[in-house]
C-alpha positions, 0 to 999 in steps of 0.5 A, a space after each residue: 618836536 616829534 618830527 625832529 626826534 624821528 628824523 635823527 633815528 636813521 642816522 643812529 640806525 645806519 651805523 649799527 645797521 652797516 656794521 651788522 650787514 657788512 659783518 654778516 656779508 664778509 665775516 670780517 669785523 675789521 671791514 665791517 668796522 671800517 665801512 661803518 666808520 667810513 659812513 661816520 667819518 664822511 658824515 663828520 667831515 661833511 657836517 660842518 660844511 652843511 651846517 655852515 651852508 645852513 647858516 648861510 642859506 637856511 636849513 630848509 633846502 640843505 636838509 631836504 636835499 640831504 634827506 633825499 640823497 641820504 635815503 638813496 644812499 642807504 638803499 645803495 649800501 643794501 644793494 651793493 652788499 648783496 652783490 658781493 662787491 669788494 670792500 673798497 666799493 662798500 666803503 666808498 658807497 658808505 662814505 657817500 651815504 654818510 656825507 649826504 645824511 643830515 644832522 637833524 639833532 644839532 640843527 634842531 638845537 639851533 632852532 630853539 633860541 629863535 623859537 623862544 625869542 618868538 615866544 618872548 615877542 608873543 608875551 608867552 614867556 618873559 625875557 629873563 626866562 629864556 636861559 632857563 628854557 634853553 637849558 631845559 630845551 638842550 636837556 630835552 634835545 640830549 634826551 632825544 639824542 640818547 633816546 635815538 641811540 636807544 631806538 636806533 640800534 634797538 630797531 636794527 636789532 628787532 628788524 634784523 631778527 624779523 627781516 635781516 640787517 638789509 630790512 633794517 637799513 631799508 627801514 632807516 632809508 624810509 624813516 629818513 625820507 619821511 621824517 627828514 624831509 618833514 623836519 626840513 619843511 617844518 615851520 620852525 626852519 623859517 625862524 632861524 636867521 640866515 647870513 646877514 640876518 644874524 646878530 653881529 659877532 664883533 671879533 668873537 671867534 668860533 675856534 677858541 680853546 674852549 670850543 676845541 676842548 669840547 670838540 675833543 670831548 665829544 670825539 672821545 665820546 664818539 669813540 665810546 659808542 663806536 668801540 662798544 658797538 664793535 665789542 657788542 657785535 663781536 660778543 653777541 656773535 660769539 654767543 651765537 646771537 649776532 642779530 641781538 647786538 643792536 638790542 644789547 647796545 640799546 641798553 646803553 641809552 636807557 640809563 642815559 635817557 633817564 639821566 638826560 631828563 633829570 639834568 634840568 633839575 640840577 642847579 645852575 651853580 653846578 657848571 657844565 665843566 663840573 658836570 663833564 668832569 664828574 661824568 667822565 670820571 664815572 664813565 671810567 669806573 663804570 667801564 672797567 667791568 667790561 674787561 671781565 664780561 664774557 656773556 650777554 647778560 653780563 654785558 647788558 648789566 655793565 652797559 646799562 649802568 654806564 648809560 647814567 654817566 653818558 648823558 651828563 657828559 654829552 649834554 653838558 658838552 653841547 650846551 656849553 658849546 651853545 653858550 660860547 659860540 657866536 650866533 652867526 656860527 651856531 649851526 656850524 658849531 652844533 654840526 661840527 660837534 656832532 661831526 666830531 662825535 661821528 669821527 670818534 665813532 668811526 675811530 672807535 669802531 675801526 680800532 675796536 674792530 681791528 682789535 677784535 680781529 686780533 690785529 694787536 694780539 689776542 682777538 675777541 670782545 675784550 680787546 675791543 672793550 679796552 678801546 672803550 676804557 682807554 677813550 674814557 680815561 682820555 676823556 677824564 684826563 681832558 676834563 681835568 686839564 681843561 677845567 679852568 678853560 671851560 669854567 672861564 668860558 661858561 662865566 664869560 658867557 653868563 
């Protein structure tokens, strides 16, 4: 859905936009990372609650209210940043804004099975084709997520050059108000079962070892996004081009989108757990050159290649989660996964920002990128340690 794609871009814009705006306003990367991180942490903390609320009362009222208040929150961040208020005020306002912003991508994933069930009833597809179409849908949604990671920072970069970081955040506010509310009111929202309408789950729990492992996996991926954004901002600023940081970071998503669109062609015999293992190993190898980049062209070259390993890992995590959770908890599960990614972003951005400020020794972009590599090494170790758990979870859902 075009509306769902455009509705998720403001969240991708907000984190980078806040990072740039506060960095420019205060001149301190640690505070900038903490403020952007506060937005991400609050969004992560609130997402499972709003996901559960959407499971209970429906997506339409939840997303509608969040879109309105999230838009107002982005405008408030711009206002307070220009007033020169204390860092505490900026962090609090950013946190309240993050709490209000809807997780459009995960909620769009929730809508696919009801949409496909309707098509089965209409005779447009066969029942035995549903799983294949779900796989295609999740690949599409994964590509949409990755594309939003491209367009979000890219829009921040372009608008930052044309209108400043303030203009970029105000544009995000407008996009959220228009397309967030449009997503809330879309006809597919009415297809998602609510409360007692859900299929019974009879002893199936959300908090299995497999689901916890998947939440940890996307948390580490969030650390990659947050730390790379911080490192990119530092390097671009050092090179005298702070406004292009969003454009540089967007390169990460180009290869990721291409990889996401090709995932549906993989045979079903290659399990999601296997895809995660190979993707995490590839990310470690491809991230190591970050330790040696000193110019913008070098950075662009490295993160462009890294992007090809991002999508298989992230999409496989979400797709496997969608298979192993009970129907009545799917909204909670998807938003919790997205929240874990946001929490990882906050952690990565904050630690990398402090590292860039010299909190752990020498400052600059290289210590920030060390956080990126460490997160990917942890993701690989996690994939190795949980292979049996994730494979069994996949087989159990088959």
